[in-house]
C-alpha positions in Angstrom: -17.8 -13.8 -18.6 -14.9 -12.4 -20.2 -11.8 -14.3 -19.5 -9.5 -12.1 -17.0 -5.6 -12.2 -18.1 -3.8 -12.0 -14.7 -0.1 -11.1 -14.3 0.5 -13.0 -10.9 3.9 -11.8 -9.4 4.6 -14.3 -6.3 7.7 -12.2 -5.1 9.9 -13.0 -2.1 9.6 -14.7 1.1 5.8 -15.6 2.1 4.7 -14.6 -1.2 5.0 -17.4 -2.7 3.2 -19.7 0.0 0.2 -17.3 0.3 0.1 -17.3 -4.0 -0.1 -21.0 -3.9 -3.2 -21.4 -1.1 -5.2 -18.4 -2.8 -5.1 -18.9 -6.4 -7.8 -21.9 -6.2 -10.1 -19.3 -5.3 -10.8 -18.4 -8.7 -11.7 -22.0 -10.0 -13.9 -22.4 -6.8 -15.8 -19.0 -7.8 -16.1 -20.2 -11.4 -14.2 -16.7 -12.5 -12.6 -17.3 -15.7 -8.8 -16.2 -15.2 -5.4 -16.3 -17.6 -3.0 -16.5 -14.8 0.2 -15.9 -16.3 3.1 -15.8 -13.4 6.0 -13.1 -14.0 9.4 -12.3 -12.0 10.4 -9.7 -9.2 11.5 -8.7 -6.0 15.0 -9.5 -4.5 16.4 -12.7 -6.1 16.2 -10.9 -9.5 18.1 -7.9 -8.2 20.7 -10.4 -7.1 20.8 -12.0 -10.0 20.2 -9.7 -12.8 20.7 -6.4 -11.1 16.9 -5.4 -11.9 14.1 -6.2 -9.3 11.7 -5.4 -12.1 13.0 -7.3 -15.4 11.6 -5.8 -18.5 9.8 -9.2 -19.7 7.8 -8.4 -16.3 6.8 -4.9 -17.6 5.7 -6.4 -20.9 3.5 -9.3 -19.1 2.0 -6.3 -16.7 1.3 -4.1 -20.3 -0.5 -7.0 -21.7 -2.5 -7.9 -18.9 -5.9 -6.6 -17.6 -4.9 -6.9 -13.9 -1.8 -7.2 -11.8 -1.7 -9.0 -8.7 1.8 -9.1 -6.3 2.2 -11.1 -3.0 5.0 -9.9 -1.4 8.6 -7.9 -2.2 11.5 -7.8 -0.1 13.5 -4.7 -0.5 16.7 -3.6 1.5 18.8 -0.2 2.0 21.2 1.0 -0.7 24.3 -0.4 1.0 22.9 -3.8 1.3 21.6 -3.8 -1.8 24.8 -3.3 -3.7 26.5 -6.0 -1.2 24.2 -8.7 -2.3 25.3 -8.0 -6.3 28.0 -9.6 -7.8 31.1 -7.7 -8.7 30.2 -7.8 -12.1 26.9 -6.4 -11.8 28.3 -3.7 -9.9 30.7 -2.7 -12.5 27.7 -2.0 -14.8 26.8 0.7 -12.6 23.1 -0.7 -12.0 21.3 1.4 -8.7 18.7 -0.3 -6.6 15.0 1.3 -6.8 12.6 -0.6 -4.9 10.0 -2.2 -7.2 7.1 -0.8 -5.7 8.3 2.5 -6.3 9.1 1.7 -9.8 5.4 0.7 -10.6 3.5 3.2 -8.8 5.9 5.7 -11.1 6.1 3.9 -13.9 2.4 3.2 -14.2 0.7 6.4 -12.9 -0.5 4.9 -10.1 -1.1 7.5 -7.7 -3.7 6.3 -4.9 -2.8 3.6 -2.5 -6.0 2.1 -1.4 -6.5 0.5 2.2 -9.9 -0.6 3.4 -10.3 -1.3 7.1 -13.2 -3.0 8.4 -14.4 -5.2 11.6 -14.7 -8.7 11.3 -17.2 -10.2 13.7 -15.4 -12.6 16.3 -11.7 -11.4 15.3 -9.9 -11.6 18.5 -7.5 -9.2 17.5 -9.2 -6.4 16.0 -9.5 -3.1 18.2 -13.2 -2.1 17.5 -16.5 -3.5 16.1 -17.5 -0.3 14.2 -14.7 0.1 11.6 -15.3 0.7 8.1 -13.0 3.2 6.5 -10.7 3.2 4.1 -7.1 5.2 4.2 -6.1 6.8 0.7 -2.3 7.3 0.6 -0.6 9.5 -2.2 1.6 7.1 -4.0 4.0 9.4 -6.0 5.0 12.4 -4.7 5.0 13.8 -1.2 8.2 13.3 1.1 8.6 10.0 -1.0 9.0 11.6 -4.5 12.6 10.7 -4.2 14.7 13.7 -3.4 16.7 12.6 -0.5 20.3 13.4 -0.4 23.1 12.7 1.4 25.4 14.5 1.4 23.3 17.8 0.4 23.8 19.0 -3.1 25.6 21.9 -3.1 22.5 24.1 -4.5 20.5 22.9 -1.5 23.7 23.4 0.8 24.1 27.0 0.2 20.3 27.7 0.7 19.8 26.2 3.6 23.1 28.3 5.1 20.9 31.4 3.8 18.1 30.4 5.3 19.7 29.5 8.5 19.7 32.9 10.5 19.4 32.4 13.8 19.0 28.4 13.6 22.2 28.0 15.8 21.4 24.5 16.3 22.0 23.5 12.5 25.8 22.9 12.9 26.9 22.0 9.6 30.5 22.8 8.0 29.9 21.2 4.5 27.4 19.5 2.4 28.9 16.2 3.9 27.6 17.2 7.6 24.0 16.9 6.5 21.3 15.0 4.7 18.1 16.6 3.2 14.6 14.8 1.9 12.2 17.3 -0.3 8.2 17.1 0.2 6.9 17.7 -3.3 3.3 18.5 -3.4 2.3 19.2 -6.9 -1.3 21.0 -8.1 -2.3 18.1 -10.0 -1.2 15.6 -7.8 -3.1 16.9 -4.9 -5.8 17.5 -7.0 -6.5 14.4 -8.5 -5.8 12.5 -5.2 -8.7 14.4 -3.7 -11.2 14.1 -6.4 -10.5 10.1 -6.0 -11.0 10.2 -2.4 -14.6 12.5 -3.0 -15.6 9.9 -5.4 -15.0 7.2 -3.6 -16.8 8.7 -0.7 -20.0 9.0 -3.0 -19.6 5.8 -4.4 -19.6 3.5 -1.1 -21.6 6.0 1.1 -18.9 6.8 3.4 -19.9 9.7 6.1 -17.0 12.2 5.4 -13.5 13.0 3.7 -10.9 13.3 6.3 -7.7 15.5 4.8 -4.7 14.6 7.2 -2.1 16.8 7.0 0.1 18.6 9.4 -0.4 22.3 8.0 0.6 23.9 11.4 4.2 22.9 11.2 4.7 22.7 7.1 2.6 25.8 6.9 3.3 27.2 2.9 2.7 23.2 1.4 0.1 22.7 3.8 -1.7 26.1 2.9 -1.3 24.8 -0.9 -3.0 21.6 -0.3 -5.9 23.5 1.8 -6.7 25.4 -1.1 -6.9 22.7 -3.5 -9.0 20.9 -0.9 -11.4 23.5 -0.9 -11.7 24.0 -4.4 -12.1 20.0 -4.9 -15.0 20.0 -2.1 -17.0 22.6 -3.5 -17.6 19.9 -6.6 -19.2 17.7 -4.1 -21.4 19.6 -2.0 -23.1 16.6 -0.4 -20.3 15.0 1.3 -18.8 16.5 4.5 -15.1 17.0 4.9 -12.9 18.0 7.5 -8.5 18.4 8.2 -7.0 16.9 10.8 -3.4 17.0 12.0 -1.6 13.5 11.7 -0.9 12.9 15.2 -4.6 13.8 16.4 -5.7 11.2 13.5 -3.6 8.8 14.7 -5.1 9.1 18.2 -8.4 9.4 16.9 -8.5 6.1 14.7 -7.7 4.3 17.8 -10.4 6.1 20.4 -13.2 6.3 17.6 -12.7 4.5 14.5 -16.5 4.6 13.7 -16.1 8.5 13.0 -14.0 7.9 9.9 -14.9 7.5 6.2 -12.4 8.2 3.7 -9.0 9.5 5.3 -6.8 11.0 2.5 -3.1 12.2 3.2 -0.1 12.6 1.4 2.6 9.6 1.0 4.4 9.3 4.1 1.7 10.1 6.5 -0.8 8.0 4.6 1.7 5.0 4.8 1.9 5.2 8.5 -1.9 6.1 8.9 -2.5 3.0 6.6 -0.2 0.5 8.8 -2.2 1.7 11.8 -5.3 0.6 10.1 -3.9 -2.7 9.4 -3.5 -3.2 13.5 -6.7 -1.7 14.4 -8.0 -4.6 12.2 -5.6 -7.0 13.7 -2.1 -7.1 12.3 -1.0 -7.2 8.3 -2.3 -10.6 7.9 -5.7 -9.0 7.6 -4.7 -6.2 5.4 -5.4 -5.8 1.6 -4.7 -2.9 -0.4 -4.9 -1.8 -4.1 -2.6 1.0 -6.2 -4.8 2.8 -8.8 -4.3 5.5 -11.6 -5.9 6.4 -14.6 -5.3 3.2 -16.9 -3.6 0.7 -14.7 -3.7 -1.0 -11.6 -1.7 -3.7 -9.1 -3.0 -5.2 -5.9 -0.8 -6.7 -3.2 -2.1 -7.7 0.6 0.0 -5.1 3.0 2.0 -7.8 4.7 5.8 -7.8 2.6 7.8 -10.6 2.6 8.3 -11.6 6.2 11.7 -13.4 5.7 11.6 -14.7 9.4 8.4 -16.9 8.5 9.2 -17.8 4.9 9.0 -21.4 4.3 7.2 -22.0 7.5 3.9 -22.6 6.5 2.2 -20.4 9.0 1.3 -17.2 7.7 -2.2 -15.9 7.6 -3.5 -15.9 4.1 -6.3 -13.8 4.6 -4.8 -10.8 3.0 -4.0 -12.2 0.1 -7.7 -13.4 -0.2 -8.9 -10.0 0.5 -6.6 -8.5 -2.0 -8.1 -11.2 -4.7 -11.4 -9.5 -3.7 -10.3 -6.2 -4.3 -8.9 -7.4 -7.7 -12.2 -8.8 -8.7 -14.4 -6.0 -7.7 -12.0 -3.4 -9.6 -12.6 -5.4 -12.6 -16.4 -6.0 -12.3 -16.8 -9.3 -10.4 -18.7 -7.7 -7.3 -20.5 -10.6 -6.2 -17.3 -13.0 -6.2 -15.4 -10.5 -4.3 -18.1 -10.2 -1.7 -18.3 -13.7 -1.3 -14.6 -14.0 -0.7 -15.0 -11.2 1.6 -17.7 -13.1 3.6 -15.8 -16.4 3.4 -12.8 -15.0 5.4 -14.9 -13.3 7.9 -17.0 -16.6 8.5 -13.9 -18.7 8.8 -12.5 -16.1 11.2 -15.6 -15.4 13.3 -15.9 -19.3 13.9 -12.5 -19.4 15.4 -11.9 -23.0 14.7 -9.0 -22.5 11.8 -6.7 -19.2 12.4 -3.2 -19.2 12.0 -0.9 -18.0 15.2 -1.6 -14.3 14.6 -5.0 -14.4 15.4 -4.5 -16.7 18.2 -4.4 -20.7 16.0 -2.3 -23.0 15.6 -3.5 -23.7 11.9 -0.9 -23.8 8.9 -1.5 -21.2 6.0 -3.0 -24.1 3.6 -5.2 -25.1 6.3 -6.6 -21.9 7.2 -6.8 -21.2 3.3 -8.5 -24.7 2.7 -11.2 -23.3 5.4 -11.6 -20.4 3.3 -11.8 -22.0 0.2 -14.8 -24.2 1.8 -16.9 -21.6 2.7 -17.2 -20.7 -1.0 
């Protein structure tokens, strides 16, 4: 087997703990990997004014795969407050490492599998097997978020106000605005990815989720592209749902879904709902994929209140490792990890607090490794 050059970025908080307990999985499976650790996250923002140092970009570019464990991100005011005066004077501004990675590497698809695990005491249903695919680079998270409102936009809004007397703004300082950017290329590549995913993995349908009855123009723009792309996949059923209805049906009838695909904000919300259906963020892996590069991360974040306690669930990091291996052709090893995690949960003897047990992170990780 070819050696997999793997960049591992533990990041912040519990990321360090789940990384340490999960990495032995490669040796256990006999997968040849060259692990190179890199720097990312809040500590490097505070020390260097950059949460993704240039040396980390170089590591990512030279690696076959990148795994990130957890990243702390805070609002702008807090980010600036934690910088030294010396760094503030350089004019640096904080941009989430996740957004930097997705935009700079062109990782347009965030893939979040949702599945049942027999015996899981926290999952909502036993018949779940679908994937949420969220657009990663545009939509409402494209970065066009303003306060105060730029003069040109303020003038445009004032001209459009008409009978909307509830819009009481005397100046640009009296409001904020965020723009939802949808591009033809962005929507088209996302939908092709979703239909191809349904074809490759045998999902029963593709569900496009939006709010076209309210966002009429951008919604219709996307629907036109959907019809165009769907015509290229005649054997795959598809449908359109409003995001609020989808949230309800994910809870009431999760077995209905195959691939749920959506723009950035709606996909963000629905993918976390999917994690909740599985039993929590401690079970939720994700992949961020583009035409050339990819990175993989558990969904749970850095969880500062739990950092250093050794109590968090390592399953999401194991399942993220499974996604990493599968993406790079190690299908049997990837499936073995998923079976091992499911086996430990089904047995129910060594579970962390979020699954109703009292095991430590390392104890549950060791139990998973033992099943391999």
